[in-house]
C-alpha positions, 0 to 999 in steps of 0.5 A: 380667790385672788388672781394668780399667774399659775395655770389653773388645772383644777376645773375651778371657775376661778384661778388658784392663787399660788404666789407668796403673800408678803406685806399685803401683796401677792408676789412670785418668789424672788428667783421665780422658782416654783414647785408642782402641787400634784393631785395624788389621785390622778398623779397630775400637776394641779398648780405651780406654787411659788417656792420661797427663797431665803431672800423672800423669808427675809422680806416677809420677816422684815414686813412683819417686824415693821408692822408689829408696833402698830398692830401691838398697840391696837386694842383687843377689840380692834385686832379682833375685828380683823380675826372675825373678818377672816373667820367669816371669809374662811366659812364662806370658802369652806367648799372651795378649801375642801376641793383644793385640799382634796386636789392637793393632798388626796383628803376626801371632801367627806372628811374635810373638817379643817375649815370649820375648825379654823373659823372657830379658832379665829372667832374664839381668839377674836374675843380672847385678847381681853384675857391678856392680863398680868398681876400686881403686888404690894408685898414688897415694902415701899413698892407697887409691883406688877407683871404685864403680858406682852407679845414677842414681836415676829412669830413664825408658824411652820405647818404640815400638809395634812390639815394646813388650814386648821393648823394655820388657825391654831397658831396664827389666831392666838399669835395675832390676838396676843399682838404679834405679827407673823410669817406662816409657812404653807406647803400647798396652794389656796391662800387668799387676801386676809384684809389685815394691815400690810405685814401683819400676816405674811405667807411663804410656801416652800419646804424645809430648805430653804424656807423652813430653815431660814425661819428657824434661824432668823434673828428677828423671829422671836417665837416659832410654833411648829407641827410636824415630825419629831425629826424635823422638830429636832432640827428646828430646835437646834437652829433656834438655839444656834441663832437667837434662842427663840422660844419654840413650841411644837406638836410632834409625832405620835405612836398612839397606843390603845388599851382594850380591856376585856370589859370594854364595849368592843363596838366603840373601839376605834383605830390607833396606830398601836392597839393592845387587846386583852387576850380573852377578847382578842378574837372577838375584837379583831373580827369587829375591828376588821369589819369596821376598819375594812369598810372604808370606801377607796376612790376619788377623794372629790366624790362625796361617797369616798372615805379613804383617799390616796397617800399625799404623794409618791414619797409618802406612798413609798415610805408607807410601803417600806413599813408594810415590808417591815410588817410582813417581815416581822409580823403577820399581815392580816388585812389590807396592804398596798392598794396596787392602784396609784398611791392608795394604801388599803386599811392595813392590820398587822398582828404578832409584831415584836415590840422592838420592831420599827413598825411598832416604834416609829410613826408610819403616818399612814392607814397601818395598825399594829394589833398585839395582845396582853394578859395583865394591866401592868403588861399593857401599860409597859408596852404602851409606854415603851416608846419615845413618842407620847402624844395620845393614848386611849383606854377602853374599859367600863371599870372606873378605877382602872380608867383612872389608874391607867390614865395616870400611868400612861405617858401621853399628853392626852389620854382618852377613856373610851374614846380616841383620836381625833377626839379632843376638847377645845378648852383643854390643852393639847400636846405631847410627852417626851419626843411628841412636843414642847408646850400645849395648844388649845382655846384656854392655853395657846394665848400664853404661848405667844406672850412674854411676862415682864415684871415692873417694880415701882418704888413709891415715895414715902 
């Protein structure tokens, strides 16, 4: 980790780097402003993080724009060497990243998978640049025509606080492999010198205003990738359209339904935010689910035995509590609730909640599950689809015909059969239907998101 001007209160032998990273150098924000990163377990400051101004964003974009021509003109192998190096740096630093993530977001170190996911992504895209190819055609008389794939230029990546290292890699790795330069926006501390040529990667930390809004409306940003809430996604899309019509792709919120049929292996069913269980097995399922869901170990996220940490901050804690109040008013609290201990929310189950309740309709982003029942398959599908969100859905059944039939009808970008989130496949596209996103990410799909297609028409002499 590089030296920082910020006070280190984490117990680490090395200082935490919390400054902005622009044009190959760590630097404070232009106005010297910082924000506190709070340990949600102790509720004490961990570090002071530089908060980027609009001037800082402009500086970062200008550095990326200046670095673009030389980076674009490197061979895929030469660009890939930098990505391989970054993957190696991430792997080496995984224990430290796990600790920093725990300190700044409350994620238990026992649940930290972000580092390996990030390193795998950079390793894959380090080799994937060679697949950027176009097509050719002799179908127009007297012409040799072709298409080529070319990078956009400056790409902005805005990532959330919940899995920042992984999301950084999922976006930055394909963008860089395609030949773009970028300005990722981080919201937490813990960056390091990547070894890339100056300006190729620039990291600015901050919030939606001014940092995120400046990136979304910047005239020199040609493509923007965002992961976060649907509400913020709407604001980004509006800013992008009002500025230079930059290409936007987004992975947004979800309200993932799981359909549990009476022939399912009930012991394999995991937690989604909405669970619909067939009436004939509801009582048995609830007992098994509560036993498994309620077995979480709450405590210090730095302890290896902890499996359930606090909410990321006071704002998120209060937000989740507001949904607990809605659930208690609209339905029946059958397990969990407020931990009454700092920012902890216990694994929580509500039953018999009306389908028009905000608890059923809106993303809580906390350990809160609604379990309702259904009689017929058609009823289950209707309830599952009665949402403007469609990121992930699950079906638990041993009936292959039913599995295929319901997978076709569920309005979600991913449907898991006898599995659920976070189960994904690296070589399959991931993204949402409806208000859950635009575009897809994945090993075989992300590269195209960061490439323009150009047609070249060559008239041949007779």
